[in-house]
N, C-alpha and C positions, 0 to 999 in steps of 0.2 A: 177234246178227247173223242167225242162221238164221230167227228169227221175222220179221225185217224182210224178208228175201229171200222168205219164204213169202207175206207180205202183198203185196209188190210183184208177185208172180206172180198173185195174186188180182186186183189192180187192172188189170194188163195183160189178163188174161182178160176182165174186165168191159168194158174199152174195146173189145176185139175183138167182144164180144157186143152192142155198141151202147149200153152204159150210159155216159152222158157225165158228166163232173164238173160240179159246181155252183160258179159263181163267187161269192166272198164280196162282198156288196153294199157293205159299208163298208170302210174302210181306205185306206191310201195307195198300195197296190200291187195287182197282180192275183194273188189267191190262190184256190185251188180245193180244194173237198172232193171227194175221189175215192171212189166207192162200190166195194163188192165185186161179184162176179158174180151173187150170188143176191139177189132182191128180199127186203126185210125189211118186216114189218108197220109198224115204226117206222123211219124213214129212218136207215140206219146207214152211216157212212163208215169207210173204212179208213186213209186218209192225208190229210194236208194238203200240197198241192203249191204251191210258190212259185217260178215261173220267174224266171230272172235278168233277162231282157229286159222283164219287167213290174214290176220294182222301181221305186221313185220316180225313180231316175236312168235307168231303162231306156227304150230307144227305143219299146217297145211297151206302155208303161204305159197301161192302159185308162181310168184315172180322169182326166177332163178337168180337175178341180180341181187335180190335181198338175201337169198340163201348164201351166196358167196360173201356178201357183206357180213352177215351174221357169223359165218364160220371162219372166214379168213381175217376179218378185221373186227373182232368182238370188242376191242377197246374203244372203237369209234362208233359202235352201234347203239342206237337208242339214246335216251336222255336220262341221265342219272337222277333227275329230280322227280321222275314219274314212275308209278308202279307199272311194271311190264305187263303187256297183253291186256290192258284195261281200256283200250281205245273206245270200244263200243259202249262201255259204261260211262265214259267221259262224255260221249256224244249225247246219251240220254240225260245225263246229269245237267249238261249245259241247257238242254231244252227245258228241263224242270226248273232251273234257276231263272230262265227267261220268263216262265209262267209266274213264278213266285214274285218276281220283281215287276211284273206287269209291263214288260218291254215290248213283246210281240214282234221280235225280229228274227227268231230262230224257227225255221219250219219244224213242226211237231216231230219229235224223235222219241222213240220208245224201244225198249228191249223186246225182241220177238224171237220166235223160232220158225224157221222156214226150211223146206226141203226141196231140192231140185237136182236133177242129174248133171246140170252144168256147173254146180259148185265143185270145188276141188276136194275130192274124197280119195281115200286110199284105193289102190288098184283092186283089192278084193271087193270093196263095195261097188266100184264101177262095173266090175265083171259080173257081179250078181244082178245088177240092173240090166246089163246088156243081154245076158244069157237067160235070165229067169224073170225079168221084168219086176224085180223086187225093188220097192221104193227105198231110196237112201234115207238114212236117219236125218231128222231135222237138225239144223245148226242154230245155235244161239248167236245173236248179233244185234246190231242197231238198225232200225228202219226209220228213215227220214222221209217225210212227205216231199214229193217232187214239186218244185215251184216253177211253172212255165212263165215265159215272158221276161225273165231276168237276164242280164248280161253281167260279166265280171266287171268290177269297179275299174280295173286297170284299162279295160277296153272302152268302157264308157268315157273315162276321162281322156282317152286318146281321141275319141270321136268328138267329144264336147269338152274342150279344155275349160278348166275353172277360170272364170272371169271375175276379177274383183277390182275395186277402185284403186287399190294400192299396187305397188310394183309387182310384176309377174316374174321377177328374177329368182323367186324361191325355187328350191330344188323340186323337180317333179317327183311324185311318189309312184314311179312305175316299176320299181324293182321289187323282187320278192325277197322278203326277210324271214322266210321260214319254209318248211317242207310242205309246199302246197301242190305237189305233183298231181294228185288225184283231181284237184279242183279244175285244172285246165280242161280236162276232158269233160267233166260234169257240166261245166259252164258252157263249153262250146256246143254241147248237144241241146242246150235250151233254145227254144224258139226266140228269134230276135224280135223285139217289139218295134212298131213303126214310130220312130221318134224323129222324123226328118225335120220337123219345125221346132224341136225343143231348143230352148235357149235359157241361159242363166239370167235371172232377174233378182231383185231384192227379195221377192217372195220365195223363189225356189232355193236361193242360197240359205235363207233363214230356215226353211222347212227341211232342207237337206241336213243341216247341222243338227236339227232336232232329232233326226233319225240316226245320224252318226254318233251322237253322244250316248245313245242307248247302247250301241255296240261297244263303245269305249268302256262304259260302266260294266257291262257283262264280261268283257275280256279281262278287265282289271280284277274283278272279284274272283273269277275262276282261274286267274293267272294263266291265261291261254298262252302257251309257248309257241303257237303256230299260226299267228295272224299275219299273213302277208297282205298284199294288195290284189291277190288273185282269188282268195277264198271268201270274199263277200260280194254280193250281187246287188245291182241297182235296176229298178224298173220305173221308168218315167211313165206317167199316165196323164191324160187330159180329162179333166172332170167336166162333164156337161153342165151348162148353166152358169159357169163362172167366167168372169171377164178375164181377158188376157192380162197377166201381170198381177192379178189379185187372187190367184188360186186356180187359173185355168190349167196350168201344169203343176203337178206335184210328183214327188218321187217316193218310192218304197225301197226299203233296204232289207236284204235277207243275209243273215250271217250263217255260214255253213262251216263244216270241218272243225269240230271241236274234240277230236280224238286225242289231242295232246295238251289237255288242260287238267286242272285239279291236281297239281303236284303235291307231294307229301312234304316237300321242303322248297324253299326258294332256290332258284338256279344259283349255284355257287361255283360252277366250272368256268372254263375259258369262254364258253358261249353263254351269252346273257339272254338270248331269245327276245329281242325288243319287239314291241307291237308295230306291225307294219303301218298302221295309220299315223304313227308319229312322223312318218316321212312324207305326209301330205304337205301341201303348201301351207305356209305359216298363216295365211289369211283364213284358212279353214280350221286348222287344228289348234291355233292359239286363241280361239274365242273362249270366253268364259262359259261354264255350264249355265244353262238357262234356268230361270226361276221356276219354271214349270217342272223340270226334272228334279230340282232340289226339293221342291214342295212335296212331290210324290214319294221320293225315295227316303228322305230323312225320317219320316214317321215309321217307315218299315224297318229300316236298318237300326233304329234305336229302340225297337220293341222287343223285349224278352220273349213275349208270346210268339211273335213272328219268327224269331230265331229258333225257338223250340220246335215249332211246326216245320220249319225249313230243314233243320238238321234231321229230324225224324223222317221227312220225305226223302232226303238225300240218302239216308241209310237204307230205306226200302229199295231205292234204285240200285244202290251198290250191292245189296244182298242178293240181287239176281245172279251175281257171279259166284260160282262154286268155290272160288279161292278167296272169298271175302274174309277180311281180317278187321276186327273192330279196332285194334291198335293202329293199323295203318290208316283206317278211315278217320280216326280222330286226329291223326297227323295232317291229313288233308283238310279237315275242318279247321284246324289251328291256322293253317296258311290262309284259307278262305276268310276266316274271321279277321285275321291280320290285315288282309287286303280291304275288307269292309271297314275296319277301324280307320285306315288311312282315307278311304273314300268319304266316310262321315266327316272327318276333320276337314277334308277338302270342300265338301259341299256346304259346310257351314261358312265358308269364305266366299262371298259373292264374286270375287275376282279369280277364283280357282279355274284353271284350264286343264285340258287333258295333258298338256305338256308338263305343267307344274305338278299335277297329280303323280305323274310317273317319276318325278324327281324326289318324291318322299322316300324316306328310309323304309326298307322292307321290314315288317314285323310279323310275329305270330302271336296268336292269342289262345291261351290254354284255359280250359274251364277249371275252376277251383273246386275240387271234389274232396 
């Protein structure tokens, strides 16, 4: 949290010095890369800011294609299992759950308020800024720490195909199974790491799955309806002092784009929103959850005290929104606890895999009051 506050202070200083954010050209909402105060030889951003009122449902969405979609095809707009215009809350809530579960795969994300003339404001507000220099009002939204050096998983696997001892005839997981439009741009702007000599070994395969299963757990609990293979990132690193094949190379995983998670009911329409990682090679995704993960998560997920603290923390995050409803929040919690129930049952089985976990019947858990 201290790092996040320090970064936000840098961003605020940069805006006061006249360094303006850059709007993401693609995507279904208004998203902005915010730089730090000091110029960099290579463009370096500090956070990604997504204002509430520029989300697909927002009144100030700057994308005319989404305006047409919303007004001409309302029946096919949005996802019926999600609370509208709550993407920024979902982003922050996913980061909070990542911290509570001790996973460490989501770049820190919190609800903030920022002001910049490049944000999409009504014409009157823009005119006051241009003519009188009047600062536009701050916007509420989610701010996520920028993670340099990562590349999209789909690009990484294209450059470094998964190598396993078994047949490689499994279906490649390179298609997108969700709305990950924004992520293409975000990911392409990230500096590319130097990984010319990276190769898959028993060590890197094992360590990669240990990272992947963390994202599987998070996506499953928050019922992420938008996990493709474009909106999670991989960063290979070479650790000094380690022998090749015994830890010289290791990988980090960063999960981004959680604006379409935390539904208030399970998807029950013609679109089921499958998790994109289910389409990875069978030799990856059909492995059983590791003993280490099971040992860490089972005590948490079966602890009433942990759940009480987690729900209270989620409530604090969701209450940042002026349209907060306790009734709708408890519906979201019921789905979240239902997913956690299935996860606990799965983790108690040493042979449970991400694939078999997703085959479990969807349930909801309501508190007895």
